[in-house]
C-alpha positions in Angstrom: 104.4 108.9 148.8 105.7 105.1 148.6 106.3 103.1 145.6 105.7 99.3 144.9 106.4 96.9 141.9 103.6 96.3 139.5 104.4 92.4 140.4 103.9 92.8 144.0 107.6 91.8 145.1 108.6 95.0 146.3 106.6 97.8 148.3 107.3 100.7 150.6 110.1 102.1 148.4 111.0 105.8 148.7 111.4 108.3 145.8 115.3 107.9 146.2 115.1 104.1 146.0 113.2 104.1 142.7 114.9 106.8 141.1 118.0 104.9 141.4 116.6 101.6 140.1 115.8 100.1 136.8 113.3 97.4 137.0 112.2 96.5 140.6 113.7 93.2 141.7 111.0 90.9 140.9 111.2 92.5 137.2 108.4 94.7 137.6 108.3 98.4 137.1 107.8 100.8 140.1 104.4 102.7 140.7 103.1 105.1 143.2 101.2 103.2 145.9 98.4 105.6 145.5 97.6 108.1 142.7 96.7 111.5 143.9 93.3 112.8 143.0 92.8 116.4 142.2 90.0 118.4 142.8 88.0 120.5 140.1 89.2 123.6 142.1 93.0 122.5 141.7 92.7 121.9 138.1 91.0 125.1 137.6 93.7 126.9 139.5 96.3 125.3 137.2 94.9 126.4 134.0 96.9 129.5 133.6 100.4 127.7 135.0 103.4 127.8 132.6 105.0 124.5 131.7 107.7 124.9 134.1 105.4 125.7 136.8 103.2 122.5 136.0 106.1 120.3 136.1 107.0 121.7 139.7 103.4 121.0 140.7 103.0 117.5 139.4 106.8 116.4 140.9 105.9 117.9 144.1 102.8 115.4 144.4 105.3 112.4 143.9 108.3 113.5 145.6 108.0 114.2 149.3 109.4 117.1 151.0 111.5 115.0 153.2 113.1 113.6 150.0 113.7 117.0 148.3 112.4 120.1 150.1 109.9 122.0 147.8 112.3 125.0 147.4 115.3 123.0 146.4 112.9 120.9 144.0 111.9 124.0 142.3 115.6 125.0 141.9 116.6 121.6 140.3 113.6 121.8 137.8 114.6 125.5 136.8 118.0 124.6 136.2 117.0 121.5 134.2 115.0 123.6 131.8 117.1 126.2 130.9 118.6 124.5 127.9 115.3 124.8 125.6 115.4 127.0 122.7 111.6 128.2 123.0 110.6 130.8 125.7 107.4 128.5 126.3 109.8 125.5 126.6 106.7 123.3 124.9 104.9 125.6 122.2 101.6 124.9 120.7 101.4 125.4 116.9 97.8 126.0 115.8 97.5 125.1 112.4 94.5 124.7 109.9 91.6 122.5 110.4 91.7 122.4 114.2 95.2 120.9 114.4 96.9 121.5 117.4 100.6 120.5 117.8 102.4 120.4 121.0 106.1 120.8 120.2 108.1 118.8 122.6 111.3 118.9 120.9 113.0 122.5 121.6 115.6 120.6 123.8 119.5 119.8 123.4 118.8 116.8 121.3 115.5 117.9 119.5 113.4 115.2 121.1 110.8 115.1 123.7 112.8 113.0 125.8 115.1 116.2 126.7 112.1 117.3 128.7 111.9 114.6 131.6 115.7 113.5 131.2 117.0 116.8 132.0 115.0 116.8 135.3 116.0 113.2 136.0 119.6 114.2 135.7 119.2 117.2 138.1 117.4 114.8 140.7 120.1 112.1 140.2 122.8 114.7 140.8 121.2 116.0 143.8 121.1 112.6 145.6 124.7 111.7 144.5 126.2 114.9 145.9 124.3 114.6 148.9 125.4 110.9 149.6 129.0 111.1 147.9 127.8 108.4 145.7 128.7 106.8 142.0 126.5 105.1 139.8 126.5 103.5 136.4 123.4 104.2 134.2 122.6 101.5 131.5 120.2 102.5 128.8 119.0 100.8 125.8 117.7 103.1 123.0 115.5 103.0 119.8 116.8 106.4 118.5 116.3 109.4 121.0 116.5 108.2 124.7 120.2 107.6 124.4 120.9 111.0 123.4 119.0 112.6 125.9 120.3 110.5 128.6 123.8 111.5 127.6 123.2 115.1 127.6 121.6 114.9 130.9 124.7 113.6 132.6 127.8 114.1 130.1 130.7 115.2 132.3 129.1 114.6 135.5 131.9 113.2 137.8 129.9 110.9 139.9 128.0 109.0 137.0 129.2 106.8 134.0 126.8 106.0 131.5 126.4 103.1 128.9 124.1 103.5 125.9 123.3 100.7 123.4 122.0 101.9 120.3 120.7 99.4 117.1 123.2 100.2 114.4 121.7 101.1 111.1 118.4 101.3 112.7 118.4 105.0 113.8 119.0 108.0 111.6 122.6 109.1 111.2 121.8 112.2 113.2 120.4 110.1 116.0 123.4 108.0 115.9 125.9 110.9 115.8 124.2 112.7 118.6 125.5 109.6 120.7 128.8 108.8 119.1 130.3 112.4 118.7 130.0 113.3 122.8 133.8 112.2 123.7 133.4 112.4 127.5 135.3 110.0 129.9 131.8 109.2 131.5 130.0 108.1 128.3 130.4 104.9 126.7 128.4 104.0 123.5 127.9 100.5 121.8 126.6 100.1 118.4 124.7 96.9 118.3 123.9 94.6 115.3 120.3 94.0 116.4 116.8 95.6 116.9 116.0 97.8 120.1 114.2 94.9 121.4 117.0 92.5 120.8 119.4 94.9 123.1 117.1 95.1 125.7 117.4 91.6 126.6 121.0 91.6 127.8 120.1 94.9 129.8 117.2 93.0 131.2 119.5 90.1 132.5 121.8 92.4 134.1 119.1 94.2 135.9 117.7 90.6 137.0 121.1 89.8 138.8 120.5 91.8 141.9 124.0 91.3 143.5 125.5 92.5 140.3 123.3 95.6 140.2 124.0 96.3 144.0 128.1 96.0 143.4 128.0 98.3 140.4 125.2 100.8 141.6 123.6 100.1 138.3 120.4 102.1 137.2 118.2 103.0 134.1 117.1 106.1 132.9 114.9 104.3 130.1 111.4 105.0 130.8 111.6 102.1 133.1 112.4 104.6 135.6 109.6 106.0 137.3 111.0 109.4 137.5 111.0 109.8 133.6 107.2 108.9 133.5 106.4 111.2 136.6 108.0 114.4 134.6 106.0 113.4 131.5 102.7 113.7 133.5 103.0 117.4 132.9 102.8 117.3 129.1 99.3 116.1 129.3 98.0 118.9 131.9 100.0 121.4 129.7 98.5 120.1 126.5 94.9 119.9 128.0 94.8 123.4 129.2 96.4 124.9 126.1 93.8 123.1 123.9 90.7 124.3 125.8 88.2 126.1 124.0 87.7 129.6 125.5 84.6 129.5 127.7 83.9 129.6 131.4 87.0 129.1 133.4 85.1 126.8 135.8 84.3 124.4 133.1 86.7 121.6 132.2 85.3 119.8 129.0 87.1 116.5 127.5 90.0 117.2 125.4 91.4 114.4 123.2 95.4 114.0 123.3 96.9 111.8 120.4 100.2 110.4 121.4 102.8 108.7 119.2 103.6 105.4 121.1 106.8 103.1 120.8 107.7 102.1 124.2 104.5 103.4 126.0 106.2 105.6 128.7 104.7 108.9 127.5 101.1 107.3 127.1 101.6 105.8 130.6 102.1 109.4 131.8 98.8 110.2 130.0 97.0 107.5 131.9 98.4 108.6 135.2 97.1 112.1 134.5 93.7 110.6 133.5 93.6 108.6 136.9 94.5 112.0 138.8 91.5 113.6 137.2 92.4 115.2 134.3 89.5 114.7 131.8 91.6 113.8 128.7 90.6 111.0 126.1 93.7 109.4 125.2 94.8 108.0 121.7 97.9 105.6 121.1 99.0 105.7 117.8 101.6 103.4 116.5 103.4 102.5 113.2 103.5 99.0 111.8 104.8 97.5 115.0 101.3 97.4 116.4 101.4 95.4 119.8 99.9 98.5 121.5 97.2 98.7 119.1 96.2 94.9 119.0 96.2 94.8 122.8 93.7 97.6 123.0 91.6 96.7 120.0 91.7 92.8 120.6 93.4 92.2 124.0 96.1 90.5 122.1 99.5 91.1 123.9 101.7 89.0 121.5 105.2 89.6 120.4 105.5 90.2 116.6 108.4 90.7 114.3 110.0 94.3 114.9 109.8 96.0 111.5 111.9 98.7 110.3 109.6 101.8 109.6 110.0 105.5 109.0 109.1 106.4 112.3 112.3 104.5 113.6 112.1 105.4 117.3 108.9 103.5 117.6 110.0 100.4 116.0 109.4 98.2 119.3 107.5 95.2 119.9 108.0 94.8 123.6 106.7 98.0 125.2 107.6 97.3 128.8 105.4 100.5 130.0 102.3 98.5 128.9 103.0 96.5 132.0 102.2 99.9 134.1 99.1 100.6 131.9 97.8 97.3 132.6 98.5 97.6 136.5 96.4 101.1 136.4 93.7 99.2 134.2 93.9 96.3 136.8 93.5 98.8 139.7 96.7 97.9 141.1 96.1 93.9 141.1 99.7 92.8 141.1 99.0 89.1 141.4 97.0 89.3 137.9 100.0 91.4 136.4 102.7 89.2 137.6 100.8 86.2 136.3 100.4 87.9 132.6 103.9 89.0 132.6 105.3 85.6 133.5 103.1 83.9 130.7 104.5 86.5 128.2 108.2 85.7 129.3 107.5 82.2 128.8 105.3 82.2 125.6 105.7 85.8 124.2 102.0 86.1 124.5 99.0 86.6 126.6 95.2 87.4 126.2 93.7 90.2 128.4 91.1 88.9 130.5 87.7 90.3 129.2 87.1 92.6 132.2 90.7 94.1 132.1 90.4 94.5 128.3 87.3 96.5 128.7 88.7 98.7 131.2 91.7 99.4 128.8 89.5 100.3 126.0 87.8 102.8 128.6 91.2 104.2 129.0 92.3 105.0 125.6 91.6 104.4 121.7 94.4 103.2 119.4 95.3 102.9 115.6 98.1 102.0 113.4 99.6 104.0 110.5 101.6 102.9 107.6 104.8 104.4 106.1 102.8 105.5 103.1 100.4 107.5 105.6 103.3 108.9 107.3 104.3 110.5 104.1 101.1 111.7 103.1 100.5 113.3 106.4 103.9 115.0 106.2 103.0 116.3 102.7 99.7 117.5 103.8 100.8 119.3 106.8 103.4 121.2 104.8 100.9 122.0 101.7 98.4 123.3 104.2 100.5 124.9 106.9 104.2 125.2 105.8 105.0 123.3 108.5 107.4 120.4 108.7 106.7 117.1 110.7 109.0 114.6 111.9 107.7 111.0 111.0 106.6 110.1 114.6 104.8 113.3 114.8 103.0 112.5 111.5 102.0 109.3 113.1 99.8 111.4 115.6 98.6 113.9 113.0 97.3 111.2 110.7 94.9 110.4 113.3 93.8 114.1 113.4 93.2 114.4 109.6 91.4 111.0 109.7 89.1 112.1 112.4 88.4 115.8 111.6 86.2 114.9 108.8 83.7 113.0 111.1 84.3 114.9 114.4 85.6 118.5 113.9 84.2 119.8 117.0 86.4 117.7 119.6 89.2 119.7 120.9 92.3 117.7 120.2 96.0 118.0 120.9 98.6 116.1 118.8 102.1 115.2 120.6 104.9 116.2 118.4 108.1 114.2 120.0 110.9 115.1 117.7 112.0 117.7 115.3 111.8 117.1 111.5 115.6 118.2 111.1 116.6 114.9 113.1 114.8 112.9 109.9 116.2 114.3 106.9 116.0 111.3 104.8 112.3 110.8 105.5 111.4 114.6 104.9 113.3 114.1 101.5 111.6 110.9 100.8 108.0 113.1 101.4 109.3 115.2 98.6 110.1 118.1 101.2 113.1 120.1 101.9 114.7 119.5 105.2 115.5 122.7 107.6 118.8 122.0 109.1 119.9 123.8 112.1 123.5 124.8 112.6 124.1 122.5 115.7 122.9 119.3 113.8 124.8 120.5 110.7 128.1 120.5 112.9 127.4 117.0 114.0 128.5 115.8 110.5 132.0 117.1 111.1 132.7 115.8 114.5 134.8 113.0 115.7 132.9 109.9 116.5 133.5 107.1 119.2 131.6 104.0 119.9 132.2 100.0 120.0 130.6 97.6 117.5 128.9 94.6 119.0 128.3 91.9 116.2 125.3 89.7 116.5 127.6 86.5 117.3 129.2 88.5 120.4 128.1 87.7 123.7 126.5 91.2 124.6 125.6 90.3 128.3 129.3 89.4 128.9 130.6 92.4 127.2 128.6 94.7 129.1 129.5 93.1 132.6 133.1 93.4 131.7 132.9 97.0 130.8 131.1 97.8 134.3 133.8 95.9 136.1 136.7 97.9 134.2 134.5 101.2 135.1 134.8 100.2 138.7 138.4 99.3 138.6 139.0 102.8 136.9 137.4 104.4 139.8 139.1 102.6 142.7 
């Protein structure tokens, strides 16, 4: 298995190469040069596998044994998935009115990012120890990615991690999950700006290939292929868990509803679909609706980033849409390069009709308002005594909307975070938060971070920080 850039400027890259990369050198994103196709027999044999076993099977298709031998790969995944509070790791709550909720938030930071990030941390550690290397990880976050990334590498001697968070645009708990980690290898910056704005200096640094090489710079945002790869397992697991009881040889369609911000998770769903999993995908967004507009109208145009109750999805430049469009274009990197260059210049482009039709065949979409999020949270509590985070409510709003018109279609709604991380929104819905001890304890811990003002030169400050880390390690 080799990897190439969605824009065609890099090819024949091995798994270790893409694991330690951020963006590809040409500004694109790495994707497998071929997507494995699974037979019906393989899919049938996977029906009874646990979540952990599915992660192992999926990863083994994309990580050759000469990169990580299968026995060692299994051991790394076993180790990665030990810090989860539920025995199933990803349990399914079966609620009233055909509502199946895949709870992906039982990890260290109460968010689904822990599932993939914990595995990526183990893969990094494996190669760093093997090659006696040090890397610097640079991560921008809209809320949950930063804390998961920190937890996956905190205290690891051959990794330093720099996280940029949008100050005042995360919940207090999300921010404290990052700023209360007082480890020598963790460096947190609170930025006066949106998550899209803080991504800009990060992109500029990754475009400087000499700087990237000199500082061993990489990303564990979902620009990193390994993050997306691990997330493919969610879709197989959710599919098998929500199949109706019937003949084991029958594999009917199941709809999987994905709350969507940066589009990394639904990219994994598109790859699962290309591998032969009979899933129908739905991307559900908040009022930052660029993904919805692209699916509905072929309109990939930058809008103003609005602050919503589903704050981790407050994104108007979902970089993983480039991967989705590459899949829809059947790997036509010249077409993707042309469109993304136009977006860089004009902050918009219109999908060609054929590509738009292919995208619409891959997924449906809808957009959800703050009021609809609150209504959904209240309804789910009233009917089931089940608390939702606002991001989970985005997916479940779609289910409630559809159930009246099509109650027979099996459906799995992905729940990306615990309601405990969004106490203010729970209260705003007129509900009572449930606060775990470990989250309560955050409020009493010391914090440490560096504030970046709007007028500061963020790129220059990051360059200086990376230089200082390098000097310290000499």
